N, C-alpha and C positions, 0 to 999 in steps of 0.2 A: 735753480738758484745755486750758485757756487761761490766759494770764497776760500782762499788759502791764507792762513795766518798762523805763524808759529807762536807758541806761548813760552814765556820765560818766567819761572817763579819770581814773584815779587815785582813784576812789571805788568801793570794793567794794560789790557788791550781794549779797544773800542771798535765797534763795527756799526756802520750806518746802513740800514736797509730801507729802500724806498719802493713802495708799491704804487703803481700808476692807477690801480683800481682795486676795490675791495675784493678779497678772496683769501684762499688758503694756499700757501706756497711751501714747498718741501725743499730742503737743502740737505747736502751730504758732505761730510768731511772729504777733502780731495787729496789728502796725503796719508799714506799708510803710517799709522802712529802707534801700533801695538795691537794686542789681542782684542780690544774692544772697538777697533776701527769700524767694523760693520755697523755697530750701534750708534755711531756718532752722527746722528741726524738732527735736523732742526725743522720744526714746524712753525711757520710764521703765519699768524692770522692778521690780515689787514682789514680794518673796519673804517667806516666813515668816521670823521672826527667826533661827532656827537655820540655814536655808538661806543667808541673807544673811551670817551669820558665817562659814560655810564658804567662800562665794565670796570674802569679804574676806581670809581667811587665804591662799587660793590666789593672790589678786592681789598680795599682799605678797611672794611668792616671786620670786627672780630668774629671768631667762629661762633656758630649758633649752639645754644644749650641743647642737650638731648631732649627729645620729645616723647620717648617711649622707654619702657623698662630695658629693652634690649640695647638701645643706644646709650642709656645711662651706664649699663654694665660695660659697654665698649669703651666709654670714656674712663670709667674706673680702671679698666685694664690698661688703657693707655697711660694713666697716671701712676699705676703701681708696677708696671713692667718696665723694661728698659727703653721703651719708645720715648718717654719724656726726657731721657738723658741726651737725646740727639735732636729730636724734632720739636719745632715750635708750632703752637696753635694759639694765635692771638686771642686773648680773652680767657684763656685757661691758666689758672695760677700754676706757676712752676714750669710751664711749657713755653719757655722763651729762649732756648738755646738755638743756635744757628749752625750746628755742625752738619746737619743733614737738611734735606728740603723742608721748607715751611709747609705744613699741612693744613693751614687755616681754611683753604678753599679747595682741598684736593678732590673733593667730589665733583667739582665743576670742570676739572681738567679733562681734556679729550683723551689723554694718554697717561700711561703709568710707566715707570722704569725708563725714563728718558726716551720715550717714544716706542718702546718695544711692544707694549700691550695697549689695546683699546681700553679705556677706563669704563669697565662694567663691574657690577658687584662680584661676579664670578672671578674676573681677572684680579680684582683687588684682593680677594681671598687667596688666589693662587700666588700672587706676589708676596703677601704676608706669610704664607706657608713656607715658601722657599725662594727667596730672591736670588740665591746663588744658582739655582736651577734655571731660572729665567735669564739671568744676566751674570754669567760667571765673572768673578772679579769685582762685583759690586761691593761697596763698603758695608752695606747692611748685611749682617750675618743672618744665617738661618736660625729661627727660634723654635722651641718645642711647644708651640701653642696647641691646645686641644682643639678638636673640631668645633666645640661649643665656643671657645675663646676666639677662634678664627671668624666664626659667624658674627659674634658680638663686635669685634674690632672692625671687621670689614663693613658691617652695617653702620656703625658709628661714623667711620671715615667717609663713607659714601654720602652721608647726610651733610657733610661740610661743603655746602655750595657757596 
């Protein structure tokens, strides 16, 4: 799957993708556009219409409340650290900014860091520990979370299905 489209600030672009059958399709930016060019990939999942409608309904639901002490601590850390200043989690008071990706269902995503890492608890922790190491130039800065905080935050975010 390929597509070349230049972006101009302030001018929205639209793209139409049509899959003839359900499946997972991978695309790649076809124009060298800077240091992050290698990471400019897209993963398109095409479902049957009924499966897509089910997925869409689930995605519109708010984030789930913590179900354990560790995930409650992860949510508290999200709310008291700088995470809440950029990321939204629908259903969490104060977590409604859209500067960075919406994390309401981040645990259900296949990938992290715009397709760089498979979404596993270990990779979630790795991303939270040092996003700049994983994806240099990412807007998310490196934080000085302790190992315990990384465990709590990654466990909480992984539950957001």
